[in-house]
C-alpha positions as CSV (number, residue, x, y, z in Angstrom):
1,Y,-129.8,36.4,-118.5
2,E,-131.3,39.6,-120.7
3,F,-132.1,39.6,-124.4
4,A,-133.6,42.1,-127.1
5,A,-133.4,42.3,-130.5
6,R,-135.0,45.1,-132.6
7,V,-135.5,45.2,-136.8
8,E,-134.6,48.6,-138.9
9,V,-136.3,48.7,-141.8
10,L,-134.1,50.8,-144.5
11,T,-134.8,51.9,-147.1
12,P,-132.8,50.8,-150.0
13,G,-131.1,54.4,-150.0
14,S,-129.8,54.2,-146.5
15,F,-129.1,50.5,-146.4
16,A,-126.3,50.7,-147.4
17,G,-124.7,53.5,-145.6
18,R,-126.0,51.6,-142.7
19,A,-124.3,48.7,-143.6
20,Q,-121.0,50.2,-144.2
21,E,-121.1,51.6,-140.9
22,L,-121.2,48.9,-138.6
23,L,-118.7,47.4,-140.7
24,A,-117.2,49.6,-139.8
25,L,-118.4,49.7,-136.2
26,V,-117.4,46.5,-135.8
27,S,-114.1,45.8,-138.1
28,D,-112.7,48.5,-135.7
29,H,-113.3,47.2,-132.2
30,P,-110.9,44.8,-130.5
31,H,-114.0,41.8,-129.5
32,G,-116.0,42.9,-132.5
33,L,-116.2,39.9,-135.2
34,A,-118.0,39.9,-138.7
35,G,-119.2,37.6,-142.1
36,V,-119.9,38.9,-145.5
37,F,-121.4,36.8,-146.6
38,P,-121.6,36.0,-151.1
39,G,-124.2,37.5,-153.0
40,S,-124.2,41.1,-151.3
41,P,-121.2,43.3,-150.1
42,H,-124.0,44.5,-147.8
43,A,-124.8,40.6,-146.4
44,F,-123.8,40.8,-142.7
45,T,-123.4,38.9,-139.3
46,A,-121.3,41.2,-137.0
47,L,-120.6,40.4,-133.4
48,L,-119.2,42.8,-130.6
49,A,-118.5,41.3,-127.4
50,Q,-117.2,41.8,-123.7
51,R,-116.9,40.8,-120.2
52,H,-117.7,43.2,-117.7
53,E,-117.9,42.2,-113.8
54,G,-119.1,38.5,-114.3
55,Q,-121.1,39.2,-116.9
56,V,-120.4,38.3,-120.9
57,H,-122.1,40.9,-122.7
58,W,-122.4,41.3,-126.6
59,R,-124.6,42.6,-129.7
60,T,-125.2,41.5,-132.8
61,W,-126.4,43.0,-136.9
62,H,-128.2,40.5,-139.0
63,A,-128.3,42.5,-142.3
64,Y,-130.8,41.4,-145.2
65,P,-130.4,44.2,-148.1
66,Q,-132.8,42.2,-150.4
67,D,-136.1,43.1,-147.8
68,G,-133.6,46.4,-146.6
69,Q,-133.2,45.4,-142.9
70,V,-130.6,44.8,-139.8
71,V,-131.8,42.6,-137.1
72,A,-129.7,44.3,-133.9
73,T,-130.1,42.2,-131.4
74,R,-128.4,42.7,-127.6
75,T,-128.3,39.7,-124.2
76,R,-126.2,39.9,-121.2
77,V,-125.7,36.3,-119.4
78,G,-124.2,36.2,-116.0
79,V,-123.7,33.6,-113.3
80,R,-126.0,34.2,-110.3
81,V,-124.2,33.6,-106.7
82,P,-126.8,31.7,-103.9
83,T,-127.6,33.9,-101.5
84,S,-126.2,32.2,-98.8
85,Q,-122.7,31.9,-100.2
86,L,-123.1,36.0,-100.5
87,S,-123.7,35.8,-96.7
88,R,-120.4,33.7,-96.0
89,A,-118.6,36.1,-98.6
90,S,-119.7,38.6,-96.2
91,V,-118.0,37.4,-92.4
């Protein structure tokens, strides 16, 4: 399991452009999903997910226009294979 998060603090002038950029990225992606909240077209949560080599990865963005912040997260989860199974598989 791996998780990371960061907060982007944006000026009011740059927030709308960043929000549009992220919403376009997610809406054009086959594994993307976005929800826009009432009250502001720039208040949203967006998700991109993918599976790769037995792991699931996803990235999220949570936009808070009232605070000028976008919180971005990155998560990766996978199943560990016990060493005993690895040694049997190589026989």
